[in-house]
C-alpha positions as CSV (number, residue, x, y, z in Angstrom):
1,M,0.0,-0.1,0.1
2,S,1.5,3.4,-0.9
3,L,2.2,5.9,1.8
4,H,2.1,9.0,-0.4
5,T,-0.2,10.9,-2.4
6,F,0.4,13.7,-4.6
7,V,-2.8,15.7,-5.2
8,I,-2.3,18.2,-7.9
9,L,-4.4,21.4,-7.6
10,A,-5.5,22.4,-11.2
11,Y,-7.3,25.6,-12.1
12,N,-8.6,26.7,-15.5
13,E,-6.1,26.0,-18.2
14,S,-2.8,26.2,-17.3
15,D,0.1,25.6,-20.0
16,D,2.4,24.4,-17.1
17,L,-0.1,21.7,-15.8
18,E,1.3,18.8,-18.1
19,E,5.0,19.6,-17.3
20,C,3.9,19.3,-13.4
21,I,2.4,16.0,-14.0
22,K,5.2,14.6,-16.1
23,S,7.7,15.5,-13.2
24,I,5.5,13.8,-10.7
25,L,5.0,10.6,-12.8
26,K,8.7,10.6,-13.1
27,Q,9.4,10.0,-9.5
28,S,11.9,7.3,-8.6
29,K,9.5,6.2,-5.7
30,K,6.0,5.9,-7.0
31,S,3.0,7.4,-5.4
32,I,-0.7,7.8,-5.9
33,V,-1.4,10.7,-8.2
34,V,-4.7,12.6,-8.6
35,I,-5.8,15.8,-9.6
36,A,-8.2,17.9,-7.7
37,T,-10.2,21.0,-9.2
38,S,-12.9,23.5,-8.4
39,T,-12.8,24.7,-12.0
40,P,-13.7,21.5,-14.0
41,S,-13.2,21.7,-17.7
42,D,-12.7,19.7,-20.8
43,Y,-8.9,20.8,-20.8
44,I,-8.3,19.4,-17.4
45,L,-10.4,16.2,-17.9
46,D,-8.4,15.7,-21.4
47,I,-5.1,15.9,-19.3
48,A,-6.4,13.6,-16.6
49,S,-7.5,11.0,-19.1
50,R,-4.4,11.1,-21.1
51,Y,-2.2,10.2,-18.3
52,G,-4.6,8.1,-16.6
53,I,-4.8,10.0,-13.6
54,G,-8.0,10.4,-11.2
55,L,-9.9,13.4,-11.3
56,M,-11.7,14.8,-8.2
57,V,-14.0,17.9,-8.3
58,N,-14.5,20.3,-5.3
59,N,-18.0,21.2,-5.4
60,S,-18.1,23.4,-2.3
61,K,-17.6,27.1,-2.4
62,S,-14.0,27.3,-3.3
63,N,-10.9,29.3,-2.4
64,K,-7.4,28.6,-1.8
65,G,-8.0,27.4,1.6
66,S,-10.8,25.2,1.0
67,D,-9.1,23.7,-1.9
68,Y,-6.1,22.9,0.2
69,N,-8.4,21.3,3.1
70,Y,-10.3,19.1,0.2
71,A,-7.0,17.9,-1.1
72,I,-5.7,16.9,2.1
73,S,-9.0,15.3,3.3
74,S,-9.4,13.5,0.0
75,A,-6.1,11.4,0.2
76,N,-6.4,8.2,1.7
77,T,-2.6,7.8,2.5
78,K,-0.6,8.8,5.6
79,L,1.4,11.3,3.6
80,V,0.1,14.0,1.2
81,T,1.7,16.6,-1.1
82,I,-0.5,19.4,-2.5
83,A,1.1,19.8,-5.6
84,H,0.6,23.2,-7.6
85,Q,0.0,23.0,-11.1
86,D,2.9,25.6,-12.0
87,D,5.6,23.8,-10.2
88,L,8.1,20.8,-10.9
89,Y,9.3,18.2,-8.8
90,N,12.6,16.6,-8.8
91,R,12.5,12.6,-9.5
92,N,13.8,12.1,-5.9
93,Y,11.3,14.3,-4.0
94,T,9.2,11.4,-2.9
95,K,12.1,9.1,-2.0
96,E,13.6,11.9,0.3
97,I,10.4,12.3,1.7
98,I,9.5,9.2,2.5
99,K,12.9,8.1,4.0
100,A,12.6,11.3,6.4
101,Y,9.1,10.1,7.6
102,K,10.1,6.7,8.2
103,N,12.7,8.3,10.5
104,N,10.6,10.8,12.0
105,K,7.1,9.7,12.5
106,D,6.6,12.5,15.0
107,T,6.3,15.1,12.6
108,S,3.7,17.4,10.9
109,I,5.2,18.6,7.9
110,I,8.3,17.6,5.8
111,F,9.5,19.9,3.0
112,T,12.5,20.6,0.7
113,D,14.6,23.5,-0.5
114,N,13.3,24.7,-3.7
115,Y,14.8,26.7,-6.7
116,E,12.7,29.4,-8.8
117,I,11.6,29.2,-12.3
118,E,11.0,32.6,-14.1
119,K,10.1,32.6,-17.7
120,D,11.6,29.0,-17.9
121,K,14.8,30.0,-16.5
122,M,16.0,28.0,-13.4
123,I,17.3,30.1,-10.8
124,F,19.3,28.5,-7.8
125,K,20.8,31.3,-6.2
126,N,19.6,34.9,-5.4
127,K,19.0,37.0,-2.3
128,R,15.5,35.8,-1.8
129,L,16.4,32.2,-1.8
130,F,19.6,32.8,0.6
131,R,17.3,34.7,3.0
132,K,14.8,31.5,3.0
133,R,17.6,29.1,3.5
134,F,18.9,31.1,6.4
135,Y,15.7,30.8,8.2
136,L,15.1,27.1,7.4
137,Y,18.6,25.8,7.9
138,P,17.9,24.9,11.8
139,L,14.9,22.8,10.9
140,S,17.5,20.5,8.9
141,I,19.1,19.7,12.4
142,K,17.4,16.8,14.4
143,R,17.5,18.6,17.9
144,F,15.9,22.0,16.5
145,Q,12.9,20.3,14.6
146,N,10.6,20.4,17.4
147,S,11.6,23.6,18.7
148,K,8.6,26.0,18.8
149,Y,11.2,28.9,18.5
150,F,12.6,27.6,15.3
151,K,9.4,26.5,13.9
152,K,7.8,29.9,14.3
153,R,11.0,31.7,13.2
154,C,10.5,30.6,9.8
155,L,7.1,31.8,9.8
156,K,6.9,34.7,11.8
157,K,8.3,37.5,9.5
158,E,7.3,36.0,6.3
159,K,6.3,32.5,5.1
160,F,9.8,31.0,4.1
161,I,8.7,27.5,3.6
162,C,7.7,26.7,-0.1
163,T,4.0,25.4,0.2
164,S,4.7,23.4,-2.8
165,S,7.4,21.6,-1.4
166,I,5.6,20.5,1.8
167,T,4.3,16.9,2.6
168,F,1.7,16.9,5.3
169,V,1.5,13.9,7.7
170,K,-2.3,13.7,8.0
171,K,-2.7,12.0,11.3
172,N,-0.7,14.9,12.9
173,I,-2.5,17.8,11.5
174,P,-6.0,19.1,11.8
175,L,-8.2,18.1,8.6
176,D,-9.4,21.9,8.5
177,L,-5.8,23.4,8.6
178,F,-6.3,26.2,6.3
179,P,-8.6,29.0,6.9
180,T,-10.9,30.2,4.3
181,D,-11.4,33.7,5.1
182,Y,-8.1,34.7,3.4
183,I,-7.5,35.0,-0.3
184,Y,-3.6,34.9,-0.5
185,N,-2.3,34.0,3.0
186,N,-4.2,30.8,3.6
187,D,-1.2,28.5,3.7
188,W,0.7,31.0,5.8
189,K,-1.9,31.2,8.4
190,G,-2.5,27.6,8.4
191,L,1.1,26.5,8.8
192,L,1.4,28.9,11.9
193,K,-1.4,26.5,13.4
194,L,1.3,23.8,13.2
195,V,3.9,25.6,15.4
196,E,1.8,25.1,18.3
197,L,1.5,21.4,17.9
198,P,4.1,19.1,19.3
199,Y,5.2,17.8,16.3
200,K,8.4,18.3,14.1
201,F,9.0,20.4,11.1
202,I,11.6,18.6,9.1
203,F,13.6,20.6,6.3
204,I,15.4,18.5,3.6
205,K,18.2,20.7,2.2
206,E,18.3,19.3,-1.4
207,K,16.5,21.5,-4.0
208,L,13.7,19.1,-5.1
209,V,11.1,21.6,-6.1
210,G,10.9,24.2,-8.7
211,Y,8.6,27.1,-7.7
212,R,7.4,29.0,-10.7
213,I,7.7,32.9,-10.1
214,D,4.8,34.5,-12.0
215,N,4.4,37.9,-10.5
216,L,6.2,39.7,-7.9
217,N,4.4,43.1,-8.1
218,K,2.8,44.8,-5.2
219,N,-0.7,43.6,-4.4
220,P,-2.8,45.8,-2.0
221,L,-5.0,43.1,-0.7
222,K,-2.0,40.7,-0.2
223,D,-0.1,43.4,1.8
224,Q,-3.3,43.8,4.0
225,E,-3.2,40.1,4.7
226,D,0.5,40.2,5.5
227,E,-0.2,43.1,7.8
228,K,-2.8,41.2,9.6
229,I,-0.7,38.2,10.3
230,L,2.5,40.1,11.2
231,K,0.5,42.0,13.9
232,E,-0.6,38.7,15.3
233,N,2.9,37.4,15.5
234,Y,4.4,40.6,17.0
235,S,3.7,43.1,19.9
236,K,2.1,46.3,18.7
237,W,5.3,48.2,19.7
238,Y,7.5,46.0,17.9
239,Y,5.4,46.1,14.7
240,D,5.0,49.8,14.7
241,K,8.5,50.6,15.5
242,I,10.6,47.8,13.7
243,I,8.4,45.7,11.2
244,K,6.3,48.7,9.7
245,R,9.3,50.8,9.4
246,K,11.4,48.7,7.5
247,G,8.3,48.3,5.0
248,D,8.0,51.9,4.6
């Protein structure tokens, strides 16, 4: 019986969906693979049929949070990865995830390093990636992986964990993990809930996921959601004097 499921979230008619599927089907360690969508179409149905992948339709009121919750609850395996249709997975992703899980069953999430894809160019080093790796590195060390301080450290200022790279251990997380009252930051807010639970965050340092950068422009609504979470993570004084000042 398989330990792991990839649930590929598909929306509309993405040109990148097929490449994502191919990268998942080429894994050195095989998993169950399904597509979940809240925007069913002939395009998605055709791709699922061509690759022999099961298709699930989320008929509930959809947003990012409800789609994530649906993906996790629909998987019948102990481990589940919510694969984003734009992203790519190295052929050893599943192999390394399962190896980490077998040695650490008292964990809630296992995630890997990532590189960026911008206009089909692979980027392995830049200031943004260096900053992320700085905050994530302690969670690659066994004695720090269940430290509330280090778990929150990689989520307090911003979400340094690449959501596409996360595998969730179903028995150690709530099935309604992701809030539905956010548009952009459902994943950030959901991961902060896991900080409070007595389970490890495990960071695998290999760059096993390619994260596609589409738009880094400022978004006022995203900024509002960022501000809301930051105010919850910091005291009013620290937010006003330090965090807000740096953002101005």
